[in-house]
N, C-alpha and C positions, 0 to 999 in steps of 0.2 A: 262417499265423503259427506253425505248429508247427516249421517249418524253422529258426526263430530259436533254438530250444532247442539245435540242433546248431551253427549257424553262429557264435553268440556265443562258446561255449567254444573252437571251432576258431580263430577270429580272435584271441582272447586268448592261446591257446597259441602260435600263430605269432608274435605280437608279443613274447611272452616269450622264445621261442627266438631271435628276431632280437636282442633286447637282450642275451641271454647270449652270443651269438656276437660282438657288438660289444665287450662287456666282456672276452671272452677275447682278442680281438685287441689291446685296450689292455694287458692283463696280459702278453702275450707280446712286446710291443715292436714291433708291426707299424708304428707311426707314429713311431718314434723318429728315423729318418733320412730325412726327406722330401726334403731337398736332394740327397742322394747318388744317388737313383735316376735323376735326370735327367742326371747326369754319367756314370753307368755305361752309359747307353744310347749315349752319344757315343763311348765308348772302343772302339778297334779291336783289342783284345787277342785276341779269339777268331777273327780273320780269318787265313787262312793266307797265307804269304808267296809272292807271285806275281812276285818280282823276276826270275826266269829267263825269263819269257814276253816275247816281243817283239811 
């Protein structure tokens, strides 16, 4: 049972760290454009032009 003295603060610290990371992502606007990501995946702008190949 002595291990709980270490495990409980570690678990609380990791939970708090996860909460802070989530709040940081909200603050920096990571979830603002959810619909745009699925359209960016479908765009072919980064593909080279292979029109000269036969």
